[in-house]
TINUBA-526632 format. One line per 2 residues: number of its first residue (from 1); their letters; for each residue y, x, z of N, C-alpha, C. Coordinates in steps of 0.05 Angstrom, whole numbers, plus 5000, padded with zeros to 4 digits. Example, Ala and Ser with C-alpha at 12.3 -4.5 7.8 and 13.67 -1.06 7.14 Angstrom:
BEGIN
1	AS	4886:5264:5156:4910:5246:5156:4934:5264:5156  4955:5257:5142:4979:5273:5143:5001:5258:5157 .
//
This chain:
BEGIN
1	XX	4984:5037:5625:4977:5064:5635:4957:5077:5616  4962:5102:5607:4943:5115:5590:4915:5116:5602 .
3	XX	4895:5116:5585:4867:5116:5596:4862:5141:5613  4873:5163:5605:4868:5188:5619:4878:5187:5648 .
5	XX	4897:5169:5654:4909:5167:5681:4895:5145:5697  4878:5129:5686:4865:5108:5700:4843:5119:5719 .
7	XX	4838:5104:5740:4820:5114:5760:4792:5118:5749  4783:5101:5732:4756:5103:5721:4757:5101:5690 .
9	XX	4768:5121:5677:4771:5119:5648:4744:5117:5634  4722:5128:5646:4696:5126:5633:4686:5098:5631 .
11	XX	4693:5081:5650:4684:5053:5649:4700:5038:5627  4725:5046:5623:4741:5034:5602:4730:5041:5575 .
13	XX	4721:5067:5572:4710:5075:5546:4684:5060:5541  4668:5056:5562:4643:5041:5558:4648:5013:5549 .
15	XX	4670:5000:5559:4677:4973:5550:4685:4973:5521  4701:4994:5513:4710:4996:5485:4686:5001:5467 .
17	XX	4668:5018:5476:4645:5024:5459:4628:5000:5452  4629:4979:5468:4613:4955:5463:4624:4938:5440 .
19	XX	4650:4941:5435:4663:4924:5415:4672:4940:5390  4671:4966:5392:4681:4983:5370:4658:4999:5358 .
21	XX	4657:4998:5331:4637:5014:5316:4651:5039:5306  4642:5062:5315:4653:5087:5306:4639:5095:5280 .
23	XX	4655:5097:5258:4644:5103:5232:4644:5133:5226  4664:5147:5237:4666:5176:5232:4685:5188:5252 .
25	XX	4678:5212:5263:4652:5226:5260:4631:5213:5279  4608:5209:5269:4587:5196:5284:4580:5211:5309 .
27	XX	4577:5197:5331:4569:5209:5357:4591:5222:5372  4616:5221:5362:4638:5234:5376:4648:5218:5399 .
29	XX	4663:5230:5417:4677:5217:5439:4700:5201:5427  4698:5175:5429:4717:5157:5415:4746:5163:5422 .
31	XX	4752:5169:5448:4779:5171:5457:4788:5200:5460  4773:5219:5450:4781:5248:5452:4806:5254:5436 .
33	XX	4814:5236:5418:4839:5241:5403:4863:5244:5421  4863:5232:5444:4887:5233:5462:4891:5260:5474 .
35	XX	4871:5278:5472:4873:5304:5484:4878:5326:5463  4882:5319:5438:4886:5339:5417:4915:5351:5419 .
37	XX	4918:5374:5407:4944:5387:5405:4955:5381:5377  4982:5377:5377:4995:5371:5351:4994:5395:5333 .
39	XX	4994:5390:5307:4996:5410:5286:5023:5408:5272  5031:5430:5259:5055:5428:5242:5049:5412:5217 .
41	XX	5068:5399:5205:5063:5385:5180:5052:5404:5158  5033:5394:5143:5021:5408:5121:5009:5434:5130 .
43	XX	4994:5432:5152:4981:5456:5164:4959:5466:5145  4952:5491:5145:4931:5502:5128:4904:5488:5133 .
45	XX	4899:5481:5159:4874:5467:5165:4872:5440:5151  4894:5425:5151:4893:5399:5138:4893:5401:5108 .
47	XX	4907:5420:5097:4907:5424:5068:4879:5430:5059  4865:5448:5073:4837:5455:5066:4819:5431:5068 .
49	XX	4822:5416:5090:4805:5393:5094:4808:5372:5073  4833:5365:5067:4838:5344:5046:4830:5354:5019 .
51	XX	4833:5379:5014:4824:5390:4988:4794:5387:4985  4779:5393:5007:4750:5390:5006:4742:5361:5004 .
53	XX	4757:5344:5018:4751:5315:5016:4755:5306:4987  4776:5315:4974:4781:5308:4946:4758:5317:4928 .
55	XX	4748:5342:4932:4727:5352:4916:4701:5336:4919  4694:5330:4944:4670:5315:4949:4671:5287:4937 .
57	XX	4694:5273:4941:4696:5246:4930:4694:5246:4900  4708:5264:4887:4709:5264:4858:4683:5273:4845 .
59	XX	4666:5286:4860:4640:5295:4850:4618:5275:4856  4625:5254:4871:4605:5233:4879:4602:5213:4857 .
61	XX	4578:5209:4847:4574:5191:4824:4581:5162:4831  4579:5154:4856:4587:5127:4865:4616:5123:4862 .
63	XX	4632:5144:4866:4661:5141:4866:4672:5136:4838  4658:5146:4818:4667:5142:4790:4666:5113:4782 .
65	XX	4651:5097:4797:4650:5068:4792:4671:5052:4807  4687:5066:4824:4707:5054:4841:4734:5067:4835 .
67	XX	4749:5056:4816:4774:5069:4808:4794:5074:4830  4796:5055:4850:4815:5059:4871:4807:5083:4889 .
69	XX	4781:5087:4893:4772:5109:4910:4775:5136:4894  4769:5135:4869:4772:5159:4853:4802:5167:4852 .
71	XX	4820:5147:4851:4848:5153:4851:4857:5166:4877  4845:5157:4899:4851:5170:4925:4842:5199:4925 .
73	XX	4818:5204:4915:4808:5231:4913:4825:5249:4896  4836:5238:4874:4853:5253:4857:4880:5258:4871 .
75	XX	4890:5238:4886:4916:5241:4900:4915:5264:4920  4893:5267:4934:4892:5287:4956:4881:5314:4947 .
77	XX	4882:5320:4921:4875:5347:4912:4893:5368:4926  4882:5391:4932:4898:5410:4947:4924:5418:4932 .
79	XX	4922:5422:4906:4946:5430:4891:4967:5408:4893  4958:5382:4892:4977:5360:4894:4990:5358:4921 .
81	XX	4974:5362:4943:4984:5361:4970:5004:5384:4975  4997:5408:4965:5015:5431:4968:5041:5426:4955 .
83	XX	5041:5413:4931:5066:5407:4918:5083:5387:4934  5070:5367:4946:5085:5349:4964:5097:5364:4987 .
85	XX	5083:5383:4998:5093:5398:5021:5118:5414:5016  5122:5422:4990:5145:5437:4984:5171:5421:4986 .
87	XX	5169:5395:4988:5192:5378:4992:5203:5378:5020  5187:5390:5038:5194:5390:5067:5200:5418:5076 .
89	XX	5225:5425:5073:5234:5453:5079:5235:5458:5109  5236:5437:5126:5239:5441:5155:5212:5439:5170 .
91	XX	5190:5444:5156:5164:5442:5169:5161:5461:5193  5174:5484:5191:5171:5504:5212:5184:5495:5238 .
93	XX	5200:5474:5238:5213:5464:5262:5201:5437:5271  5178:5429:5260:5167:5403:5266:5138:5406:5276 .
95	XX	5130:5386:5292:5102:5382:5300:5096:5353:5299  5070:5347:5296:5062:5319:5297:5069:5306:5324 .
97	XX	5071:5280:5324:5079:5266:5349:5057:5263:5369  5032:5265:5360:5009:5262:5378:4987:5246:5365 .
99	XX	4984:5221:5375:4963:5203:5365:4975:5180:5349  4965:5176:5325:4973:5154:5308:4951:5133:5308 .
101	XX	4957:5109:5315:4938:5086:5313:4945:5071:5288  4927:5072:5268:4932:5059:5242:4916:5033:5241 .
103	XX	4929:5011:5235:4916:4985:5231:4917:4979:5201  4895:4984:5187:4894:4981:5158:4894:4951:5150 .
105	XX	4903:4946:5125:4902:4918:5115:4874:4909:5109  4869:4884:5112:4842:4873:5108:4834:4871:5079 .
107	XX	4853:4870:5060:4847:4863:5033:4849:4886:5013  4856:4910:5022:4858:4933:5004:4839:4955:5015 .
109	XX	4817:4960:5002:4795:4976:5013:4803:5005:5020  4821:5017:5005:4826:5046:5007:4853:5052:5021 .
111	XX	4869:5032:5027:4895:5037:5038:4893:5053:5064  4874:5048:5081:4872:5062:5106:4869:5092:5102 .
113	XX	4856:5100:5080:4852:5129:5075:4878:5143:5069  4896:5130:5054:4922:5141:5050:4938:5144:5076 .
115	XX	4936:5123:5092:4950:5124:5118:4939:5146:5135  4913:5149:5136:4901:5172:5151:4910:5198:5140 .
117	XX	4911:5202:5114:4919:5227:5102:4948:5233:5109  4966:5213:5109:4993:5217:5117:4995:5226:5146 .
119	XX	4979:5213:5164:4980:5221:5192:4971:5249:5196  4949:5258:5182:4940:5285:5183:4961:5305:5173 .
121	XX	4973:5299:5151:4993:5316:5139:5017:5319:5157  5023:5299:5172:5046:5300:5191:5039:5315:5216 .
123	XX	5013:5322:5220:5005:5339:5243:4993:5324:5266  4982:5300:5261:4973:5283:5283:4943:5279:5285 .
125	XX	4934:5270:5308:4907:5259:5311:4909:5229:5304  4887:5218:5293:4889:5192:5281:4865:5174:5289 .
127	XX	4872:5151:5300:4853:5129:5305:4858:5108:5283  4838:5103:5266:4842:5086:5243:4824:5062:5243 .
129	XX	4835:5038:5244:4819:5014:5242:4816:5006:5213  4792:5006:5203:4787:5000:5175:4782:4970:5171 .
131	XX	4783:4960:5146:4777:4932:5142:4750:4924:5152  4747:4900:5162:4722:4890:5172:4703:4882:5150 .
133	XX	4713:4876:5126:4696:4869:5103:4679:4893:5095  4656:4887:5083:4637:4908:5077:4643:4920:5049 .
135	XX	4666:4935:5048:4674:4948:5023:4658:4974:5019  4646:4979:4996:4632:5004:4991:4651:5028:4994 .
137	XX	4676:5025:4987:4695:5047:4990:4697:5057:5018  4697:5038:5038:4699:5046:5066:4674:5062:5074 .
139	XX	4651:5053:5066:4626:5067:5073:4626:5095:5061  4634:5098:5037:4634:5125:5024:4653:5144:5037 .
141	XX	4677:5134:5043:4697:5151:5057:4687:5159:5084  4676:5140:5099:4666:5147:5126:4644:5168:5124 .
143	XX	4625:5164:5106:4603:5184:5103:4613:5211:5096  4633:5212:5078:4644:5238:5069:4659:5251:5091 .
145	XX	4675:5236:5106:4689:5247:5129:4670:5258:5150  4649:5244:5155:4629:5253:5175:4616:5279:5166 .
147	XX	4610:5281:5141:4598:5305:5130:4617:5329:5134  4642:5325:5126:4661:5347:5127:4667:5356:5156 .
149	XX	4670:5337:5174:4678:5343:5201:4656:5358:5216  4632:5357:5206:4610:5372:5219:4607:5400:5208 .
151	XX	4622:5407:5188:4621:5434:5177:4637:5453:5195  4628:5477:5199:4642:5496:5217:4671:5500:5210 .
153	XX	4677:5501:5184:4704:5507:5176:4724:5484:5182  4713:5460:5187:4731:5438:5193:4727:5426:5221 .
155	XX	4712:5440:5237:4706:5430:5264:4732:5428:5281  4751:5444:5275:4777:5443:5290:4790:5416:5288 .
157	XX	4785:5402:5266:4797:5376:5261:4780:5353:5271  4757:5359:5283:4738:5337:5289:4749:5317:5309 .
159	XX	4767:5325:5326:4780:5306:5344:4807:5295:5334  4813:5301:5309:4838:5290:5297:4833:5265:5281 .
161	XX	4807:5257:5279:4800:5234:5263:4780:5216:5278  4786:5191:5281:4767:5171:5290:4770:5147:5272 .
163	XX	4749:5141:5256:4748:5118:5239:4733:5096:5253  4745:5074:5258:4732:5053:5274:4734:5026:5259 .
165	XX	4714:5009:5266:4714:4982:5256:4709:4963:5280  4724:4942:5282:4719:4922:5303:4732:4896:5295 .
167	XX	4723:4874:5307:4734:4848:5300:4763:4847:5307  4779:4836:5289:4808:4835:5294:4815:4818:5318 .
169	XX	4797:4802:5327:4802:4785:5351:4795:4800:5377  4785:4824:5374:4779:4840:5398:4805:4853:5409 .
171	XX	4819:4837:5424:4846:4847:5433:4843:4870:5453  4820:4872:5467:4817:4893:5486:4818:4920:5472 .
173	XX	4805:4923:5449:4805:4948:5435:4833:4955:5425  4846:4936:5413:4873:4940:5403:4892:4948:5426 .
175	XX	4889:4935:5449:4906:4941:5472:4902:4970:5481  4877:4979:5483:4871:5006:5492:4881:5027:5472 .
177	XX	4877:5022:5447:4886:5041:5427:4917:5042:5426  4930:5020:5431:4959:5019:5432:4970:5034:5456 .
179	XX	4955:5034:5478:4964:5048:5502:4965:5078:5499  4946:5089:5483:4944:5118:5482:4958:5130:5458 .
181	XX	4969:5113:5440:4981:5124:5415:5010:5130:5419  5020:5148:5402:5049:5155:5401:5063:5140:5379 .
183	XX	5049:5133:5358:5059:5117:5336:5037:5097:5328  5045:5072:5324:5027:5052:5314:5035:5043:5286 .
185	XX	5017:5047:5267:5023:5041:5239:5009:5015:5232  5024:4994:5226:5012:4967:5222:5015:4959:5193 .
187	XX	4993:4958:5178:4993:4946:5152:4982:4918:5153  4986:4902:5133:4973:4876:5132:4991:4852:5133 .
189	XX	5017:4856:5136:5034:4833:5134:5045:4822:5160  5062:4801:5158:5077:4791:5180:5059:4781:5203 .
191	XX	5038:4766:5196:5020:4754:5217:5006:4776:5232  4996:4796:5218:4983:4819:5232:5002:4833:5250 .
193	XX	5026:4838:5240:5046:4852:5257:5052:4836:5282  5055:4810:5279:5061:4794:5303:5038:4795:5323 .
195	XX	5013:4795:5314:4990:4796:5333:4989:4823:5347  4991:4845:5331:4988:4872:5342:5011:4878:5361 .
197	XX	5035:4869:5356:5058:4875:5373:5056:4862:5400  5038:4844:5404:5034:4833:5431:5023:4853:5450 .
199	XX	5012:4875:5440:5000:4895:5457:5021:4918:5461  5026:4924:5486:5047:4943:5493:5041:4971:5485 .
201	XX	5062:4985:5478:5061:5014:5473:5072:5028:5498  5067:5054:5500:5080:5070:5521:5109:5073:5514 .
203	XX	5125:5082:5533:5154:5081:5531:5165:5097:5508  5153:5118:5500:5163:5135:5478:5151:5128:5451 .
205	XX	5131:5111:5451:5118:5104:5426:5134:5084:5410  5128:5081:5384:5141:5062:5367:5123:5053:5344 .
207	XX	5131:5032:5331:5116:5021:5309:5128:5028:5282  5110:5033:5262:5118:5033:5234:5104:5009:5222 .
209	XX	5119:4990:5212:5107:4965:5203:5111:4962:5173  5090:4951:5161:5091:4944:5132:5087:4914:5130 .
211	XX	5109:4900:5128:5109:4871:5128:5102:4859:5101  5101:4833:5100:5097:4819:5074:5121:4825:5056 .
213	XX	5116:4834:5032:5138:4841:5014:5133:4827:4987  5152:4829:4969:5152:4816:4943:5162:4836:4922 .
215	XX	5150:4836:4899:5157:4855:4878:5163:4842:4852  5179:4856:4836:5190:4846:4811:5187:4866:4789 .
217	XX	5184:4857:4764:5183:4874:4741:5206:4866:4722  5221:4885:4712:5243:4880:4693:5236:4894:4667 .
219	XX	5238:4879:4645:5231:4889:4619:5255:4886:4600  5263:4909:4589:5284:4908:4568:5270:4900:4542 .
221	XX	5275:4876:4532:5260:4865:4510:5262:4882:4485  5286:4891:4478:5289:4906:4453:5275:4933:4455 .
223	XX	5278:4947:4477:5265:4972:4480:5234:4969:4481  5225:4947:4493:5196:4942:4493:5186:4940:4465 .
225	XX	5199:4924:4448:5190:4920:4421:5190:4945:4405  5208:4963:4411:5210:4988:4396:5189:5009:4404 .
227	XX	5177:5005:4428:5157:5025:4436:5131:5023:4420  5123:4999:4413:5098:4993:4399:5073:5001:4415 .
229	XX	5077:5010:4439:5053:5018:4456:5044:4993:4471  5039:4972:4456:5034:4946:4469:5008:4946:4485 .
231	XX	4987:4958:4474:4961:4957:4488:4962:4974:4514  4974:4997:4513:4975:5014:4537:4992:5002:4558 .
233	XX	5014:4989:4550:5031:4976:4570:5018:4951:4582  5002:4937:4566:4986:4915:4576:4966:4924:4597 .
235	XX	4953:4946:4591:4934:4958:4611:4949:4966:4636  4972:4978:4633:4988:4987:4656:4996:4963:4674 .
237	XX	5005:4942:4661:5013:4918:4676:4989:4905:4689  4967:4905:4675:4942:4894:4687:4934:4910:4712 .
239	XX	4936:4936:4711:4930:4952:4735:4948:4946:4758  4973:4941:4752:4992:4934:4774:4986:4907:4787 .
241	XX	4974:4889:4772:4972:4861:4781:4944:4852:4786  4927:4854:4767:4900:4842:4769:4880:4858:4785 .
243	XX	4884:4884:4788:4863:4901:4801:4857:4891:4829  4878:4881:4844:4873:4870:4870:4881:4841:4871 .
245	XX	4876:4827:4849:4882:4798:4847:4911:4791:4853  4929:4810:4847:4957:4806:4852:4964:4802:4881 .
247	XX	4947:4812:4899:4951:4808:4928:4965:4831:4941  4967:4854:4928:4981:4877:4940:5011:4871:4939 .
249	XX	5026:4880:4959:5055:4876:4960:5069:4889:4937  5056:4909:4925:5069:4923:4902:5066:4907:4876 .
251	XX	5049:4887:4875:5043:4873:4850:5067:4855:4843  5078:4857:4819:5100:4839:4811:5090:4810:4807 .
253	XX	5106:4792:4818:5102:4763:4814:5124:4751:4796  5147:4764:4797:5170:4755:4781:5174:4775:4758 .
255	XX	5176:4764:4734:5180:4781:4710:5207:4773:4698  5225:4792:4697:5252:4787:4687:5255:4800:4660 .
257	XX	5265:4785:4640:5269:4795:4613:5298:4800:4607  5305:4824:4599:5333:4831:4594:5337:4833:4564 .
259	XX	5358:4819:4554:5365:4820:4526:5373:4794:4514  5378:4794:4488:5386:4769:4474:5362:4750:4472 .
261	XX	5368:4725:4471:5347:4704:4473:5326:4707:4452  5334:4711:4426:5314:4713:4405:5297:4738:4408 .
263	XX	5309:4760:4417:5293:4784:4421:5274:4781:4444  5283:4768:4466:5266:4763:4489:5242:4746:4481 .
265	XX	5247:4726:4465:5225:4708:4456:5204:4724:4441  5212:4741:4423:5193:4757:4408:5178:4776:4427 .
267	XX	5192:4789:4445:5180:4808:4463:5160:4794:4481  5167:4770:4491:5148:4755:4508:5122:4748:4493 .
269	XX	5125:4740:4469:5101:4733:4453:5082:4757:4450  5094:4780:4444:5077:4804:4440:5065:4813:4467 .
271	XX	5082:4813:4488:5073:4823:4514:5050:4807:4525  5053:4780:4525:5033:4764:4538:5008:4762:4521 .
273	XX	5011:4763:4494:4987:4764:4477:4971:4790:4482  4985:4812:4485:4972:4837:4490:4958:4837:4517 .
275	XX	4971:4826:4537:4959:4824:4563:4935:4805:4563  4937:4783:4549:4916:4763:4547:4890:4777:4537 .
277	XX	4893:4792:4516:4870:4806:4504:4856:4824:4524  4872:4838:4540:4861:4857:4559:4849:4843:4583 .
279	XX	4862:4822:4592:4851:4806:4615:4825:4793:4608  4823:4782:4583:4798:4769:4575:4775:4789:4575 .
281	XX	4781:4814:4570:4760:4834:4569:4752:4844:4597  4771:4845:4615:4766:4858:4641:4764:4840:4665 .
283	XX	4775:4816:4664:4779:4801:4689:4762:4775:4690  4752:4769:4713:4737:4744:4718:4753:4728:4738 .
285	XX	4760:4704:4731:4776:4686:4749:4757:4665:4761  4754:4665:4787:4736:4646:4800:4749:4618:4800 .
287	XX	4733:4598:4804:4743:4570:4802:4764:4564:4823  4759:4574:4848:4778:4568:4869:4806:4579:4863 .
289	XX	4807:4604:4853:4832:4617:4847:4846:4602:4823  4830:4593:4804:4841:4578:4781:4855:4552:4791 .
291	XX	4842:4538:4809:4854:4513:4820:4879:4520:4836  4878:4541:4852:4901:4549:4869:4925:4555:4851 .
293	XX	4920:4570:4829:4942:4577:4811:4954:4552:4798  4937:4534:4789:4947:4510:4776:4963:4493:4795 .
295	XX	4953:4490:4820:4968:4474:4840:4995:4487:4846  4996:4513:4848:5021:4527:4854:5041:4522:4831 .
297	XX	5032:4523:4806:5049:4519:4783:5060:4490:4783  5043:4471:4788:5051:4443:4789:5072:4438:4811 .
299	XX	5067:4449:4834:5086:4445:4856:5113:4458:4849  5112:4481:4837:5137:4495:4830:5153:4479:4810 .
301	XX	5139:4470:4789:5152:4454:4768:5164:4428:4779  5149:4416:4797:5158:4390:4808:5183:4393:4825 .
303	XX	5187:4416:4837:5209:4419:4857:5232:4435:4845  5231:4444:4820:5252:4459:4808:5259:4447:4781 .
305	XX	5283:4436:4779:5292:4424:4754:5294:4445:4732  5284:4438:4709:5286:4456:4686:5263:4476:4684 .
307	XX	5245:4475:4704:5222:4494:4703:5201:4483:4684  5188:4502:4669:5166:4494:4651:5142:4511:4656 .
309	XX	5119:4498:4655:5093:4512:4655:5086:4517:4626  5084:4542:4618:5079:4548:4590:5050:4544:4584 .
311	XX	5045:4532:4560:5017:4527:4552:5002:4553:4547  4976:4553:4553:4959:4576:4548:4931:4567:4541 .
313	XX	4916:4584:4529:4889:4575:4520:4869:4576:4542  4876:4587:4565:4859:4586:4589:4877:4591:4613 .
315	XX	4865:4595:4636:4881:4598:4660:4881:4627:4670  4874:4646:4653:4875:4673:4662:4903:4683:4668 .
317	XX	4922:4674:4652:4950:4680:4657:4965:4654:4660  4978:4650:4683:4994:4626:4687:5023:4634:4688 .
319	XX	5039:4623:4670:5068:4630:4668:5085:4605:4673  5104:4609:4690:5123:4588:4697:5151:4600:4691 .
321	XX	5166:4587:4673:5193:4596:4666:5213:4580:4682  5233:4595:4691:5255:4582:4706:5281:4588:4691 .
323	XX	5299:4568:4688:5323:4572:4672:5342:4592:4682  5342:4597:4708:5361:4617:4719:5350:4628:4746 .
325	XX	5359:4652:4752:5351:4663:4778:5365:4648:4801  5351:4645:4823:5363:4631:4845:5352:4643:4871 .
327	XX	5368:4642:4892:5360:4652:4918:5334:4639:4927  5316:4654:4938:5291:4643:4948:5269:4641:4928 .
329	XX	5274:4651:4904:5253:4650:4883:5228:4665:4892  5231:4684:4910:5208:4699:4919:5188:4683:4936 .
331	XX	5197:4660:4945:5180:4643:4962:5160:4627:4945  5163:4628:4919:5145:4614:4901:5127:4634:4887 .
333	XX	5103:4636:4897:5084:4655:4884:5056:4647:4890  5038:4657:4873:5009:4654:4877:4996:4680:4870 .
335	XX	4970:4680:4864:4956:4705:4859:4939:4702:4833  4925:4724:4827:4905:4724:4805:4918:4718:4778 .
337	XX	4942:4728:4773:4955:4724:4747:4974:4701:4746  4992:4698:4766:5012:4677:4767:5039:4691:4765 .
339	XX	5055:4683:4745:5080:4697:4740:5103:4677:4736  5125:4682:4749:5150:4667:4745:5167:4684:4727 .
341	XX	5179:4672:4706:5195:4687:4687:5224:4677:4686  5243:4695:4683:5271:4688:4679:5283:4707:4659 .
343	XX	5305:4698:4647:5319:4713:4627:5345:4724:4639  5351:4750:4634:5375:4763:4643:5392:4771:4618 .
345	XX	5417:4764:4619:5435:4774:4598:5446:4802:4605  5449:4806:4631:5459:4832:4641:5442:4840:4665 .
347	XX	5437:4866:4668:5419:4875:4690:5431:4868:4717  5457:4867:4719:5470:4862:4745:5463:4834:4756 .
349	XX	5453:4816:4739:5447:4789:4747:5424:4788:4767  5409:4810:4769:5386:4811:4788:5396:4815:4817 .
351	XX	5419:4827:4820:5427:4835:4847:5429:4813:4868  5441:4790:4861:5444:4769:4882:5418:4759:4895 .
353	XX	5396:4761:4881:5371:4750:4892:5356:4770:4910  5363:4796:4908:5348:4816:4922:5354:4816:4952 .
355	XX	5333:4811:4968:5336:4810:4997:5318:4832:5009  5317:4833:5035:5299:4852:5049:5270:4848:5041 .
357	XX	5263:4825:5031:5235:4818:5024:5225:4834:5000  5244:4844:4983:5236:4857:4958:5228:4886:4963 .
359	XX	5204:4894:4953:5194:4921:4958:5195:4938:4933  5180:4931:4912:5177:4949:4888:5190:4936:4864 .
361	XX	5205:4952:4849:5217:4943:4824:5203:4961:4802  5187:4949:4786:5175:4963:4763:5190:4956:4738 .
363	XX	5188:4973:4718:5205:4969:4694:5191:4979:4669  5200:4967:4646:5193:4977:4619:5219:4978:4603 .
365	XX	5224:5001:4590:5247:5004:4573:5273:5008:4587  5273:5016:4612:5297:5021:4627:5295:5048:4640 .
367	XX	5317:5057:4652:5318:5082:4666:5316:5078:4696  5296:5091:4708:5292:5088:4737:5316:5098:4752 .
369	XX	5329:5120:4743:5352:5131:4756:5376:5111:4755  5379:5098:4732:5401:5079:4730:5396:5055:4748 .
371	XX	5371:5046:4750:5365:5024:4767:5370:5031:4796  5363:5055:4804:5368:5064:4832:5398:5065:4837 .
373	XX	5414:5076:4819:5443:5076:4823:5455:5048:4824  5444:5030:4808:5453:5003:4809:5449:4991:4837 .
375	XX	5426:4995:4849:5421:4984:4876:5437:4998:4897  5441:5024:4895:5457:5039:4915:5486:5030:4913 .
377	XX	5497:5028:4889:5524:5019:4885:5529:4991:4897  5509:4974:4894:5511:4946:4904:5505:4945:4934 .
379	XX	5497:4967:4945:5489:4968:4974:5468:4947:4980  5448:4947:4963:5427:4926:4965:5410:4929:4990 .
381	XX	5403:4907:5003:5386:4907:5027:5357:4909:5020  5349:4905:4995:5321:4905:4987:5315:4924:4965 .
383	XX	5290:4927:4959:5277:4945:4939:5277:4974:4951  5253:4983:4957:5249:5010:4968:5236:5028:4948 .
385	XX	5225:5017:4926:5211:5034:4907:5218:5025:4879  5223:5044:4861:5228:5039:4833:5209:5056:4817 .
387	XX	5191:5043:4801:5170:5058:4787:5166:5046:4760  5157:5062:4741:5149:5050:4714:5125:5032:4717 .
389	XX	5123:5013:4700:5099:4995:4699:5074:5013:4697  5054:5005:4713:5029:5020:4714:5027:5039:4738 .
391	XX	5049:5041:4753:5048:5060:4776:5055:5047:4802  5055:5020:4803:5063:5007:4828:5043:5013:4851 .
393	XX	5018:5017:4845:4998:5021:4865:4996:5050:4874  5010:5069:4861:5009:5097:4868:5022:5101:4895 .
395	XX	5006:5113:4913:5016:5118:4941:5033:5143:4941  5054:5142:4957:5070:5166:4961:5077:5168:4990 .
397	XX	5086:5191:4999:5093:5196:5027:5120:5184:5034  5133:5173:5014:5157:5156:5019:5149:5128:5012 .
399	XX	5146:5111:5032:5135:5084:5027:5151:5063:5043  5158:5042:5029:5172:5020:5042:5198:5029:5056 .
401	XX	5210:5049:5046:5235:5059:5058:5231:5080:5080  5206:5086:5087:5199:5106:5107:5193:5132:5094 .
403	XX	5203:5154:5105:5192:5181:5099:5170:5185:5120  5145:5182:5112:5123:5181:5131:5119:5208:5145 .
405	XX	5124:5230:5132:5120:5256:5145:5141:5260:5167  5166:5255:5161:5187:5259:5181:5186:5238:5203 .
407	XX	5177:5213:5196:5176:5192:5216:5153:5197:5235  5130:5208:5225:5107:5212:5242:5106:5240:5254 .
409	XX	5127:5256:5251:5129:5282:5264:5155:5283:5279  5158:5303:5297:5182:5305:5312:5196:5332:5307 .
411	XX	5222:5332:5307:5237:5356:5302:5243:5370:5329  5238:5395:5330:5244:5411:5354:5271:5425:5349 .
413	XX	5292:5414:5361:5319:5423:5355:5326:5448:5371  5339:5466:5359:5350:5490:5373:5380:5492:5367 .
415	X	5396:5494:5389:5425:5496:5386:5433:5524:5378 .
//
């Protein structure tokens, strides 16, 4: 039963207030989101708000030291958001669904902010659970949101945002937020989804889930060697993988080399040497992660005939080569610079291994359009994103196969 229909909703809110920390806007009524009116997608109020949020973040000296937060500020520039809105010609027939309850992932500090922005752009009020870890990014976003929502020009949106933090084991809070929401957005993987789904939704509500996924990078060896942009591509690949210790679902764990064997060998030498130089300069590998990577490599080699652990001068990059692609290869992975490599003679050889588990396909020296047509023609069950190397972490309103704006808004049909 929604809280508004309960006999003593104020006592329920008092119970929630004891376990939930409201980060923004400070001092607000935590559950007032359930009484808000829906907005049309890309409303002027939201465009103005996100534009001002972008300006404040990008002018904050603290943010310049946090590349992921600066990237979010750049993403939600007003001109950028307006350009995204032009892709939605049916906005005049849509309204937000109501209240979105976002459960952010624990290990990616800024992901919740993108989820919040998508919910606002779709026209909704938003309850957002942020990571419980003490990330500076979370504190800065909360402070900036609080500042903006207290300004007269943005007061209309003050009940469209509630940023909250609470212990993930506080099932009471999750249950209450699930009761009042119209859409529940669950980030964080299979285990998190399983736990959150134990809490019932109302009859018309539904989940948008972002499960554990696996990503792959395909490199055309000859085209790679011809680019000569080895340093910039090494930096791009580093950003895709090492920035979050290779723990993001978008980070490639499998690297596939396309081309003749001798060309692939040359390309591999150049690529990994270029990456090694950049990783040595930028990355610190802790002892526990080093042991975890080594153990994963030894287990993989011991259980797969023909597998080799390639020698390296340190453990910053761990490479395991496999003689051929095989089903289930995505089950063998680690983090912090652990890569399984295979050789392809033809691009079509990748198709049999792709399952629903595969999320992002990044590439060097290939055509994104051709890769998409390859997957569509094969009627592939997996891969929802195809991006050049260096852009796997870039958020878009089409994510994991969902069109977030259309999924989080409703169409008002007229015959």
